[in-house]
Structures are given as C-alpha cells and as structure tokens.
C-alpha positions as CSV (number, residue, x, y, z in Angstrom):
1,M,121.8,118.4,94.8
2,T,119.0,117.8,97.5
3,G,120.8,120.3,99.8
4,K,120.6,123.0,97.2
5,F,117.0,122.0,96.2
6,W,116.3,122.8,99.5
7,L,118.0,126.2,99.4
8,A,116.2,127.3,96.0
9,F,112.9,126.3,97.1
10,I,113.5,128.2,101.0
11,A,114.8,131.3,99.2
12,L,111.4,131.0,96.5
13,L,109.1,131.1,99.7
14,V,110.9,133.9,101.6
15,G,110.9,135.5,97.8
16,V,106.9,135.2,97.9
17,S,106.1,135.6,101.6
18,F,107.2,139.3,101.8
19,P,105.0,141.0,99.1
20,V,102.1,138.8,100.7
21,S,103.7,140.3,104.1
22,G,103.5,143.5,102.2
23,M,99.9,143.4,101.1
24,A,98.6,142.4,104.0
25,Q,99.9,145.4,106.2
26,S,98.9,148.2,103.4
27,D,95.9,150.4,104.0
28,G,93.1,149.2,101.7
29,G,92.1,153.0,101.3
30,E,89.6,152.8,104.2
31,P,89.8,155.5,106.9
32,S,90.9,154.4,110.5
33,L,88.3,154.1,113.0
34,G,89.7,157.1,114.6
35,D,89.2,159.3,112.1
36,L,85.8,157.8,110.8
37,A,84.9,158.9,114.5
38,R,86.7,162.4,114.2
39,S,84.5,163.0,110.9
40,F,81.2,162.1,113.0
41,R,81.8,164.0,115.8
42,K,82.8,167.5,113.7
43,T,79.5,166.9,112.0
44,K,77.2,166.3,114.6
45,A,75.6,169.6,115.7
46,A,75.2,170.8,119.3
47,P,72.2,170.8,120.8
48,E,70.2,174.2,121.3
49,H,69.8,175.3,124.6
50,T,66.4,177.2,125.4
51,V,66.0,180.4,126.5
52,I,63.5,180.3,129.4
53,D,61.9,183.8,129.1
54,N,58.4,185.3,130.1
55,D,57.3,184.6,126.7
56,N,57.6,180.9,127.0
57,L,57.3,180.2,130.6
58,H,54.2,178.5,130.2
59,K,55.1,176.4,127.3
60,V,58.1,175.1,129.1
61,M,56.2,174.2,132.3
62,D,53.6,172.2,130.5
63,E,56.0,170.0,128.9
64,V,57.5,169.6,132.4
C-alpha cells in the first residue's frame, strides 16, 4: 500500500512540476535585451558634421 502511495505522490509531483517549469521559461512579453539595444541604435540620430568654409571659419576658430 505504501508503495502505491509513493508512486502516486511522485507522479503528482512530476505532473505539477512540468507546467511550472514551462511557465518559468516562457517569455513574459518583454523584448530581449538585444532587441532593445537594436531599437535604441536605430533611433539614435547621427551627429551632424560641420562643414568649415570661409563663412564660418572665424566662428569655428573661436570655439576651439
């Protein structure tokens, strides 16, 4: 009798542990860190390159 009880108890534990482990590995709807980094990289604006010519040469020299 106790052997059947332990077998049923172990079967119950195994049956309960499978859904719990599946929920622990499921994606919670949050984006992965790599996807988040890619989205920030796409939205980041490229810095403007200033063109130095005769019109703004004195301004650039004053900034330096």
